[in-house]
C-alpha angles and dihedrals in degrees: 000000000000121000114257116249121259094228132036112198111201118205120182108202129194120163095333100132092140096045109036099079095053094049094049094044090058083068104036097043102037108051098087109221093336111120105155096120145080129216117215114197113193108200100208100205095295116190096199128060096290091116092052092049091050092048091050091052092046092051089061098042124037091200088073116085126185128210118186122204140158115273106282103145136266094282094057090043091055091049088055089050092051091048092053097039118114099183128113088231133029127220126186126214127183107213095231090059132059145207133244118246120286095010092145099040096047094046090045088061092049094049092047090051086059092049093248089288099120114109094196138015119193122197136177131268143200123230108214118194116202131190120187087352091302122119107243104171139355129197127194120219119193143147131214115268110265139156118222109193103174138044089246093054092050093049092049089052095044095096089062091053092050098041093048094050100251098116104084106038123095094187094067090061143073112208128203103238096215091053090056090049095046092049095042092237110178138155117253128218097259113141088220134016096032091129093057092044089053093048092049088060088050093049096051097087101007124153136148097053129163120204111202125197091209118111116223112147127077112202108199120208125184129191089258093057104049117117091238092061093055131076127187117174089206094051095109092054090049092048092047091053092051092046090052088057088051089051090050089055092052091045092049090053090047088212131170133265091284091068093039087058090059090057092051092047091051093047093052091046090054091050094049094046093047092047091049091054089065087075093058114116086238091065108093097189117118123238095267092049091051093049092049092048092050092048092049093047091048092052092049096048092046088057089050094048111032090156098058110137140172093249089067088075130071105181120075093230091054092048089054090050089052093049091050092048095047102040114016116100112241096262092052092045089053090054092046093053091048091051091047091052092054092049094049097039 
């Protein structure tokens, strides 16, 4: 009986015939002599040639395994990957992104140095913005190297993870498979926010975490994928559901005002981002409908967060958002959100 691999890399794939090969080859061709891993591609009911591309790759490399299913969404596909994974640790890759060289080998050495006892390893990433297939800007995101042995240490550090944009992503993390199984961590069927919901389950009882300052993941954004180009009339309901999960985490920890402030920051951020999306060209509501929706949302979230205050926010831009939300009359808030949308577009 062959020895199970050390890593299982899970790749949900839906209609990515032109992207899948590049993402996978950043693993298979750039790990040196390291081969202690498997790649599980879940073809999520693709209607293009994704399945054929995956089969071609698998025919040349027996570390690549393919699972075909009807289209059920990325979350369900990742659950299937976790269920079929054999590795000690699990890594996630979105097929339109890619990894830096030696991501598996170098993190294998780190995990082995900690005797395979880490439940989570977090590394840095680069946001790459493309327009017409040309790289326009790139931004590095990284944290200082730190080991968090206990639950208390992780919870005290959690504000750094949230404020530096490492909370939501699954692709900046390496998860111990047994920890996911023991804590029943699974993706839900949300159309959006399933990554954060999954991580919240992970964070509940988390200890033995390593933060690495190394940068390994390349998150690729195109003009078609930016939040400002998308409109979903149910976005606020989706965001509210996710934020409630965030609140459940804080409540479960029974932490102090420092953690409560994170919840309030997140809730306001959801409100601002959702309200901004009303100014997308894809939103067909008229001006009065938009104003009424913003006013109703504002009233609802104020009832949810009566203790929101300026000191909850660190960054100047977020403080301005808070001031506008707390004190602007509705017609001025409407104008502010429209202006903000144009600036961030």
